[in-house]
PAFI-393972 format. One line per field, with one value per atom (N, C-alpha, C): residue number from 0; residue in one letter; atom name; x, y, z. Coordinates in pm, whole numbers, plus 50000, padded with zeros to 5 digits. Layout:
<pts>
i = (NUM,...)
aa = (A,...)
at = (CA,...)
x = (X,...)
y = (Y,...)
z = (Z,...)
</pts>
This chain:
<pts>
i = (0,0,0,1,1,1,2,2,2,3,3,3,4,4,4,5,5,5,6,6,6,7,7,7,8,8,8,9,9,9,10,10,10,11,11,11,12,12,12,13,13,13,14,14,14,15,15,15,16,16,16,17,17,17,18,18,18,19,19,19,20,20,20,21,21,21,22,22,22,23,23,23,24,24,24,25,25,25,26,26,26,27,27,27,28,28,28,29,29,29,30,30,30,31,31,31,32,32,32,33,33,33,34,34,34,35,35,35,36,36,36,37,37,37,38,38,38,39,39,39,40,40,40,41,41,41,42,42,42,43,43,43,44,44,44,45,45,45,46,46,46,47,47,47,48,48,48,49,49,49,50,50,50,51,51,51,52,52,52,53,53,53,54,54,54,55,55,55,56,56,56,57,57,57,58,58,58,59,59,59,60,60,60,61,61,61,62,62,62,63,63,63,64,64,64,65,65,65,66,66,66,67,67,67,68,68,68,69,69,69,70,70,70,71,71,71,72,72,72,73,73,73,74,74,74,75,75,75,76,76,76,77,77,77,78,78,78,79,79,79,80,80,80,81,81,81,82,82,82,83,83,83,84,84,84,85,85,85,86,86,86,87,87,87,88,88,88,89,89,89,90,90,90,91,91,91,92,92,92,93,93,93,94,94,94,95,95,95,96,96,96,97,97,97,98,98,98,99,99,99,100,100,100,101,101,101,102,102,102,103,103,103,104,104,104,105,105,105,106,106,106,107,107,107,108,108,108,109,109,109,110,110,110,111,111,111,112,112,112,113,113,113,114,114,114,115,115,115,116,116,116,117,117,117,118,118,118,119,119,119,120,120,120,121,121,121,122,122,122,123,123,123,124,124,124,125,125,125,126,126,126,127,127,127,128,128,128,129,129,129,130,130,130,131,131,131,132,132,132,133,133,133,134,134,134,135,135,135,136,136,136,137,137,137,138,138,138,139,139,139,140,140,140,141,141,141,142,142,142,143,143,143,144,144,144,145,145,145,146,146,146,147,147,147,148,148,148,149,149,149,150,150,150,151,151,151,152,152,152,153,153,153,154,154,154,155,155,155,156,156,156,157,157,157,158,158,158,159,159,159,160,160,160,161,161,161,162,162,162,163,163,163,164,164,164,165,165,165,166,166,166,167,167,167,168,168,168,169,169,169,170,170,170,171,171,171,172,172,172,173,173,173,174,174,174,175,175,175,176,176,176,177,177,177,178,178,178,179,179,179,180,180,180,181,181,181,182,182,182,183,183,183,184,184,184,185,185,185,186,186,186,187,187,187,188,188,188,189,189,189,190,190,190,191,191,191,192,192,192,193,193,193,194,194,194,195,195,195,196,196,196,197,197,197,198,198,198,199,199,199,200,200,200,201,201,201,202,202,202,203,203,203,204,204,204,205,205,205,206,206,206,207,207,207,208,208,208,209,209,209,210,210,210,211,211,211,212,212,212)
aa = (M,M,M,V,V,V,D,D,D,F,F,F,V,V,V,L,L,L,Y,Y,Y,M,M,M,A,A,A,F,F,F,S,S,S,V,V,V,L,L,L,E,E,E,T,T,T,Y,Y,Y,A,A,A,L,L,L,F,F,F,F,F,F,L,L,L,A,A,A,F,F,F,K,K,K,T,T,T,F,F,F,K,K,K,I,I,I,D,D,D,L,L,L,Y,Y,Y,P,P,P,I,I,I,E,E,E,M,M,M,V,V,V,F,F,F,A,A,A,S,S,S,L,L,L,I,I,I,M,M,M,G,G,G,F,F,F,I,I,I,S,S,S,F,F,F,V,V,V,L,L,L,R,R,R,S,S,S,D,D,D,Y,Y,Y,G,G,G,L,L,L,I,I,I,E,E,E,M,M,M,D,D,D,V,V,V,C,C,C,L,L,L,Q,Q,Q,F,F,F,I,I,I,L,L,L,I,I,I,F,F,F,C,C,C,F,F,F,M,M,M,W,W,W,L,L,L,L,L,L,F,F,F,R,R,R,I,I,I,H,H,H,F,F,F,F,F,F,Y,Y,Y,A,A,A,A,A,A,I,I,I,M,M,M,T,T,T,G,G,G,M,M,M,T,T,T,Y,Y,Y,Q,Q,Q,A,A,A,Y,Y,Y,S,S,S,L,L,L,I,I,I,Q,Q,Q,T,T,T,L,L,L,Y,Y,Y,Y,Y,Y,F,F,F,L,L,L,L,L,L,N,N,N,Q,Q,Q,S,S,S,T,T,T,L,L,L,F,F,F,S,S,S,V,V,V,Y,Y,Y,L,L,L,L,L,L,Q,Q,Q,I,I,I,L,L,L,T,T,T,A,A,A,T,T,T,T,T,T,A,A,A,I,I,I,I,I,I,I,I,I,G,G,G,M,M,M,Y,Y,Y,I,I,I,S,S,S,K,K,K,K,K,K,R,R,R,K,K,K,G,G,G,F,F,F,D,D,D,F,F,F,V,V,V,P,P,P,D,D,D,K,K,K,P,P,P,A,A,A,G,G,G,R,R,R,I,I,I,N,N,N,I,I,I,S,S,S,T,T,T,R,R,R,D,D,D,Q,Q,Q,V,V,V,L,L,L,F,F,F,A,A,A,L,L,L,N,N,N,L,L,L,P,P,P,S,S,S,F,F,F,I,I,I,I,I,I,V,V,V,L,L,L,S,S,S,T,T,T,I,I,I,Y,Y,Y,F,F,F,S,S,S,N,N,N,H,H,H,L,L,L,M,M,M,Q,Q,Q,F,F,F,Y,Y,Y,F,F,F,I,I,I,I,I,I,P,P,P,L,L,L,A,A,A,Y,Y,Y,A,A,A,L,L,L,V,V,V,L,L,L,Y,Y,Y,G,G,G,Y,Y,Y,L,L,L,Y,Y,Y,L,L,L,S,S,S,Y,Y,Y,K,K,K,K,K,K,D,D,D,R,R,R,S,S,S,D,D,D,H,H,H,G,G,G,N,N,N,I,I,I,G,G,G,L,L,L)
at = (N,CA,C,N,CA,C,N,CA,C,N,CA,C,N,CA,C,N,CA,C,N,CA,C,N,CA,C,N,CA,C,N,CA,C,N,CA,C,N,CA,C,N,CA,C,N,CA,C,N,CA,C,N,CA,C,N,CA,C,N,CA,C,N,CA,C,N,CA,C,N,CA,C,N,CA,C,N,CA,C,N,CA,C,N,CA,C,N,CA,C,N,CA,C,N,CA,C,N,CA,C,N,CA,C,N,CA,C,N,CA,C,N,CA,C,N,CA,C,N,CA,C,N,CA,C,N,CA,C,N,CA,C,N,CA,C,N,CA,C,N,CA,C,N,CA,C,N,CA,C,N,CA,C,N,CA,C,N,CA,C,N,CA,C,N,CA,C,N,CA,C,N,CA,C,N,CA,C,N,CA,C,N,CA,C,N,CA,C,N,CA,C,N,CA,C,N,CA,C,N,CA,C,N,CA,C,N,CA,C,N,CA,C,N,CA,C,N,CA,C,N,CA,C,N,CA,C,N,CA,C,N,CA,C,N,CA,C,N,CA,C,N,CA,C,N,CA,C,N,CA,C,N,CA,C,N,CA,C,N,CA,C,N,CA,C,N,CA,C,N,CA,C,N,CA,C,N,CA,C,N,CA,C,N,CA,C,N,CA,C,N,CA,C,N,CA,C,N,CA,C,N,CA,C,N,CA,C,N,CA,C,N,CA,C,N,CA,C,N,CA,C,N,CA,C,N,CA,C,N,CA,C,N,CA,C,N,CA,C,N,CA,C,N,CA,C,N,CA,C,N,CA,C,N,CA,C,N,CA,C,N,CA,C,N,CA,C,N,CA,C,N,CA,C,N,CA,C,N,CA,C,N,CA,C,N,CA,C,N,CA,C,N,CA,C,N,CA,C,N,CA,C,N,CA,C,N,CA,C,N,CA,C,N,CA,C,N,CA,C,N,CA,C,N,CA,C,N,CA,C,N,CA,C,N,CA,C,N,CA,C,N,CA,C,N,CA,C,N,CA,C,N,CA,C,N,CA,C,N,CA,C,N,CA,C,N,CA,C,N,CA,C,N,CA,C,N,CA,C,N,CA,C,N,CA,C,N,CA,C,N,CA,C,N,CA,C,N,CA,C,N,CA,C,N,CA,C,N,CA,C,N,CA,C,N,CA,C,N,CA,C,N,CA,C,N,CA,C,N,CA,C,N,CA,C,N,CA,C,N,CA,C,N,CA,C,N,CA,C,N,CA,C,N,CA,C,N,CA,C,N,CA,C,N,CA,C,N,CA,C,N,CA,C,N,CA,C,N,CA,C,N,CA,C,N,CA,C,N,CA,C,N,CA,C,N,CA,C,N,CA,C,N,CA,C,N,CA,C,N,CA,C,N,CA,C,N,CA,C,N,CA,C,N,CA,C,N,CA,C,N,CA,C,N,CA,C,N,CA,C,N,CA,C,N,CA,C,N,CA,C,N,CA,C,N,CA,C,N,CA,C,N,CA,C,N,CA,C,N,CA,C,N,CA,C,N,CA,C,N,CA,C,N,CA,C,N,CA,C,N,CA,C,N,CA,C,N,CA,C,N,CA,C,N,CA,C,N,CA,C,N,CA,C,N,CA,C,N,CA,C,N,CA,C,N,CA,C,N,CA,C,N,CA,C,N,CA,C,N,CA,C,N,CA,C)
x = (49565,49701,49769,49748,49808,49753,49622,49559,49619,49641,49697,49839,49921,50060,50066,49984,49982,49933,49828,49773,49879,49948,50049,50165,50209,50323,50294,50179,50147,50111,50052,50022,50150,50247,50376,50445,50440,50501,50440,50308,50240,50270,50261,50283,50427,50520,50662,50684,50623,50638,50582,50470,50410,50502,50558,50654,50777,50824,50942,50917,50803,50768,50759,50700,50684,50820,50910,51038,51127,51120,51199,51144,51012,50951,50988,51002,51033,51177,51262,51406,51434,51368,51386,51457,51550,51624,51531,51566,51488,51521,51420,51437,51377,51452,51396,51332,51398,51344,51213,51211,51089,50977,51015,50916,50851,50932,50878,50791,50837,50761,50623,50619,50492,50404,50465,50390,50328,50400,50348,50227,50237,50125,50002,50023,49911,49850,49935,49885,49802,49847,49775,49638,49637,49511,49415,49467,49385,49325,49406,49358,49245,49262,49159,49028,49038,48918,48844,48919,48856,48809,48893,48862,48769,48791,48712,48582,48585,48468,48405,48473,48419,48405,48488,48479,48578,48548,48641,48653,48540,48544,48622,48600,48674,48823,48857,48997,49063,48995,49050,49075,48977,48991,49106,49112,49214,49354,49367,49498,49550,49462,49498,49547,49474,49509,49639,49658,49779,49903,49891,50005,50047,49947,49975,50042,49988,50042,50185,50214,50351,50445,50399,50481,50517,50419,50434,50510,50467,50518,50636,50640,50750,50866,50835,50940,50972,50901,50932,50927,50824,50799,50698,50717,50629,50483,50398,50255,50192,50217,50155,50200,50330,50384,50360,50345,50311,50175,50083,49950,49958,50040,50056,50121,50225,50293,50199,50118,50025,49924,49865,49765,49822,49938,49996,50038,50108,50156,50042,49939,49824,49754,49747,49686,49768,49901,49987,49977,49983,49978,49841,49737,49602,49576,49634,49621,49682,49802,49867,49781,49731,49653,49520,49451,49321,49336,49445,49471,49494,49576,49599,49470,49392,49266,49171,49164,49075,49120,49251,49304,49295,49333,49334,49194,49100,48964,48899,48961,48912,48975,49065,49140,49108,49122,49101,49217,49327,49444,49437,49325,49314,49322,49400,49403,49447,49402,49436,49586,49648,49792,49872,49830,49897,49883,49766,49742,49835,49849,49935,50082,50126,50266,50297,50210,50232,50233,50138,50130,50254,50291,50407,50535,50551,50672,50680,50569,50567,50600,50544,50572,50720,50780,50922,51008,50973,51049,51040,50922,50907,50991,50989,51070,51218,51263,51404,51440,51348,51372,51385,51295,51300,51433,51478,51603,51723,51724,51836,51849,51736,51738,51746,51752,51761,51646,51530,51410,51341,51217,51148,51142,51096,51073,51157,51196,51284,51217,51090,51033,50991,50994,50958,51076,51057,51167,51213,51342,51398,51349,51323,51285,51133,51090,50947,50873,50945,50883,50938,50891,50940,50837,50862,50770,50789,50680,50687,50596,50635,50554,50458,50330,50229,50170,50198,50147,50011,49950,49823,49838,49951,49977,49984,50046,50052,49913,49831,49695,49615,49635,49564,49615,49747,49805,49745,49734,49678,49530,49459,49315,49285,49381,49361,49344,49377,49357,49209,49122,48979,48928,48947,48903,48978,49103,49179,49108,49067,49000,48867,48793,48662,48677,48778,48800,48837,48920,48959,48836,48743,48620,48531,48529,48444,48491,48620,48674,48602,48577,48510,48369,48297,48160,48154,48241,48241,48276,48374,48414,48305,48219,48113,47981,47952,47819,47816,47923,47922,48046,48072,48194,48198,48082,48080,48133,48133,48185,48317,48382,48503,48616,48614,48720,48725,48615,48612,48712,48730,48816,48962,49028,49166,49176,49073,49075,49070,48989,48979,49111,49172,49303,49405,49406,49503,49484,49359,49330,49381,49350,49394,49546,49603,49749,49817,49759,49815,49816,49708,49704,49816,49837,49947,50082,50106,50236,50260,50158,50172,50204,50127,50149,50283,50321,50450,50565,50551,50651,50666,50554,50557,50618,50583,50635,50786,50830,50973,51053,51000,51070,51075,50963,50959,51040,51046,51117,51265,51301,51439,51503,51420,51475,51510,51458,51485,51366,51389,51282,51248,51119,51076,51046,50939,50907,50867)
y = (47519,47570,47592,47495,47508,47631,47651,47768,47897,47902,48023,48048,47943,47958,48004,47943,47983,48126,48160,48296,48398,48370,48463,48473,48361,48362,48448,48429,48504,48649,48674,48812,48891,48828,48893,48922,48826,48845,48965,48973,49082,49218,49224,49352,49397,49303,49335,49390,49327,49373,49514,49542,49675,49781,49752,49847,49863,49752,49755,49847,49832,49917,50063,50089,50226,50293,50224,50283,50301,50208,50222,50335,50350,50455,50593,50606,50737,50747,50655,50659,50667,50582,50575,50446,50452,50332,50223,50099,49986,49954,49911,49864,49724,49622,49486,49431,49447,49391,49459,49592,49666,49633,49612,49578,49443,49345,49214,49224,49302,49322,49380,49486,49548,49451,49374,49278,49169,49123,49021,49072,49194,49252,49266,49319,49339,49206,49105,48974,48909,48921,48861,48928,49060,49134,49097,49088,49052,48913,48817,48680,48675,48745,48745,48806,48919,48986,48903,48838,48762,48624,48552,48414,48404,48487,48477,48557,48671,48759,48781,48741,48760,48905,48992,49135,49173,49134,49158,49306,49378,49521,49598,49563,49630,49600,49478,49442,49526,49543,49623,49767,49824,49961,49972,49875,49879,49860,49774,49754,49883,49957,50086,50182,50186,50275,50231,50101,50049,50079,50067,50101,50246,50334,50475,50494,50429,50445,50394,50283,50232,50323,50376,50472,50592,50638,50759,50734,50636,50617,50521,50419,50323,50363,50402,50437,50586,50660,50801,50889,50871,50957,51064,51183,51293,51256,51296,51262,51288,51405,51446,51355,51331,51250,51101,51060,50920,50887,50984,50965,50954,51039,51037,50906,50864,50739,50619,50620,50510,50501,50615,50617,50574,50630,50599,50452,50403,50266,50166,50196,50107,50100,50214,50216,50131,50147,50072,49922,49883,49742,49684,49759,49711,49700,49792,49783,49653,49621,49496,49376,49377,49262,49246,49356,49346,49303,49342,49298,49147,49099,48955,48881,48939,48874,48862,48969,48970,48865,48853,48758,48614,48593,48457,48403,48494,48449,48390,48417,48359,48221,48181,48057,47955,47829,47720,47710,47781,47777,47878,47950,48055,48001,48068,48040,48166,48181,48300,48307,48193,48192,48232,48184,48221,48371,48424,48567,48647,48604,48675,48670,48552,48536,48623,48621,48700,48850,48893,49035,49082,49008,49046,49043,48940,48930,49045,49077,49189,49320,49343,49467,49478,49368,49369,49393,49329,49349,49494,49553,49694,49782,49752,49828,49817,49697,49676,49750,49751,49823,49973,50027,50170,50205,50118,50142,50132,50029,50008,50123,50173,50281,50419,50418,50543,50637,50579,50659,50679,50722,50747,50895,50926,51064,51101,51229,51277,51371,51402,51512,51476,51348,51312,51344,51431,51471,51358,51362,51259,51273,51397,51419,51405,51332,51310,51433,51523,51643,51765,51879,52000,52063,52184,52261,52228,52209,52186,52286,52321,52412,52330,52344,52265,52348,52306,52377,52321,52383,52333,52193,52168,52035,51932,51970,51879,51848,51949,51930,51835,51848,51758,51615,51600,51468,51405,51485,51437,51401,51483,51462,51336,51289,51167,51044,51056,50944,50908,51006,50979,50887,50921,50826,50693,50698,50573,50480,50535,50458,50404,50487,50446,50332,50340,50235,50105,50113,49992,49921,49997,49938,49884,49953,49911,49778,49749,49626,49503,49502,49388,49373,49484,49479,49427,49478,49437,49289,49242,49102,49008,49054,48970,48980,49098,49121,49166,49226,49281,49237,49108,49058,49089,49100,49130,49271,49357,49493,49513,49403,49412,49487,49487,49557,49706,49759,49900,49928,49831,49850,49877,49791,49824,49954,49986,50113,50231,50217,50323,50338,50223,50227,50296,50260,50317,50468,50513,50656,50735,50688,50758,50750,50633,50619,50715,50732,50827,50968,51003,51133,51148,51045,51046,51064,50983,50985,51117,51168,51293,51409,51420,51529,51513,51390,51366,51403,51370,51405,51557,51627,51773,51833,51777,51829,51806,51688,51656,51751,51780,51870,52012,52056,52194,52213,52108,52120,52091,51993,51949,51948,51962,51960,51821,51716,51579,51521,51429,51362,51236,51218,51101,50986,50911,50793,50831)
z = (51365,51382,51247,51156,51023,50951,50963,50899,50953,51083,51146,51094,51090,51045,50900,50815,50674,50657,50731,50722,50764,50874,50923,50825,50770,50678,50556,50496,50375,50406,50523,50563,50585,50653,50676,50543,50452,50320,50249,50250,50181,50244,50376,50444,50430,50441,50421,50281,50182,50044,50026,50093,50084,50144,50262,50323,50234,50179,50091,49973,49909,49796,49836,49953,50000,50022,50091,50125,50002,49909,49787,49699,49697,49616,49667,49800,49858,49910,49863,49893,50043,50118,50263,50296,50393,50432,50484,50454,50502,50647,50722,50859,50867,50824,50810,50937,51051,51176,51211,51203,51234,51134,51008,50906,50934,50977,51013,51137,51235,51359,51329,51250,51214,51136,51047,50967,51053,51155,51245,51323,51372,51447,51358,51239,51147,51104,51083,51044,51153,51277,51389,51407,51403,51418,51305,51184,51069,51085,51132,51151,51252,51363,51468,51416,51349,51300,51195,51108,51000,51045,51117,51154,51274,51375,51498,51493,51423,51424,51287,51181,51047,51005,51062,51034,50924,50803,50692,50662,50656,50626,50732,50859,50966,50956,50918,50903,50795,50681,50572,50617,50687,50738,50837,50927,51032,50975,50873,50811,50749,50685,50626,50735,50845,50957,51023,51039,51103,51019,50889,50803,50825,50827,50852,50989,51092,51228,51237,51172,51174,51097,50983,50909,50996,51069,51149,51279,51356,51491,51502,51417,51423,51332,51210,51116,51116,51202,51231,51107,51028,50912,50954,50907,50944,50922,51016,51014,50878,50822,50696,50581,50574,50465,50486,50610,50637,50576,50584,50525,50373,50312,50167,50122,50193,50160,50172,50278,50299,50186,50152,50046,49912,49876,49746,49737,49839,49835,49839,49918,49926,49790,49722,49589,49492,49496,49405,49431,49558,49593,49558,49587,49559,49409,49331,49186,49135,49183,49143,49180,49303,49352,49280,49257,49189,49043,48980,48843,48840,48933,48942,48976,49067,49107,48989,48912,48795,48693,48672,48574,48624,48750,48805,48827,48853,48879,48754,48641,48516,48490,48577,48557,48665,48628,48724,48821,48794,48880,48994,49003,49103,49246,49329,49473,49544,49667,49745,49769,49798,49825,49702,49586,49462,49437,49464,49449,49539,49664,49759,49717,49674,49633,49511,49412,49291,49320,49403,49436,49511,49616,49698,49615,49533,49450,49351,49289,49193,49262,49381,49455,49490,49532,49567,49443,49333,49208,49162,49171,49134,49225,49356,49451,49419,49386,49351,49222,49128,49002,49027,49108,49142,49207,49299,49369,49275,49190,49099,49000,48951,48853,48919,49052,49131,49099,49088,49067,49202,49200,49325,49357,49477,49518,49640,49645,49751,49851,49832,49909,50052,50089,50226,50318,50419,50506,50597,50635,50723,50867,50910,51049,51066,51170,51190,51241,51307,51362,51287,51327,51265,51174,51138,51055,50908,50839,50695,50624,50503,50423,50336,50363,50292,50179,50057,49940,49900,49801,49749,49693,49628,49573,49685,49797,49913,49966,49971,50023,49933,49802,49709,49726,49741,49765,49890,49996,50122,50104,50028,50008,49928,49851,49772,49860,49989,50080,50095,50081,50095,49984,49855,49751,49759,49805,49821,49917,50030,50133,50083,50010,49958,49857,49771,49672,49739,49843,49918,49972,50030,50083,49972,49860,49748,49689,49702,49645,49700,49830,49893,49838,49827,49778,49635,49550,49410,49396,49474,49463,49512,49603,49658,49583,49527,49472,49325,49277,49142,49064,49066,49002,48854,48791,48647,48617,48719,48702,48778,48813,48895,48825,48693,48619,48654,48708,48746,48860,48949,49066,49028,48950,48911,48833,48753,48680,48778,48883,48983,49058,49095,49161,49072,48945,48851,48837,48834,48819,48939,49059,49179,49193,49161,49168,49071,48953,48858,48917,48988,49054,49156,49236,49333,49263,49161,49094,49022,48955,48882,48976,49084,49179,49251,49282,49347,49254,49128,49028,49019,49013,49005,49131,49246,49372,49381,49340,49345,49257,49140,49049,49102,49160,49209,49337,49421,49548,49537,49451,49449,49310,49209,49074,49026,49096,49055,48982,48893,48821,48897,48925,49000,48908,48944,48866,48723)
</pts>
């Protein structure tokens, strides 16, 4: 029971932080109750898959998909942009976590709970900084439905979800079998995230004339 409570508490913290970072990055209003609700569902599913069935890879895949589904269906973000937000935010959050994992794994103070707390706290602080400095991107439409004009830049942004997904899956393999080359993972996250940020910056300027991150 204690293991379940701790797992849920830290899972909710992490997922909430990820949503917080996503909404602040794209200047979307926060929905705290809905964010906690989504985090609880994702945490419970993750616990069952990992603890009862040992399906870690499936859990990672499903968490990625669930974030997208909640962005789209619960927070009412357009299908196309929900995918872009999911990919970009997952890359940013995973970059933070893999960097901490790489650093902490070299220390005797390493623990999974410490890793989760540091990652979630850093993501929230970054989100707060983006909000305070009024940075972020404006191109995600408020309405979930309706016609949107998809440019080549949009298509490339959407296509970045594929390498994002592959890197997420590769993280597990590297941490289990190729730890000596683990530094490649945060570098890969950083590279793809740079692509997201660069294209989003260009899109924001061309669509609205605003400077993003």
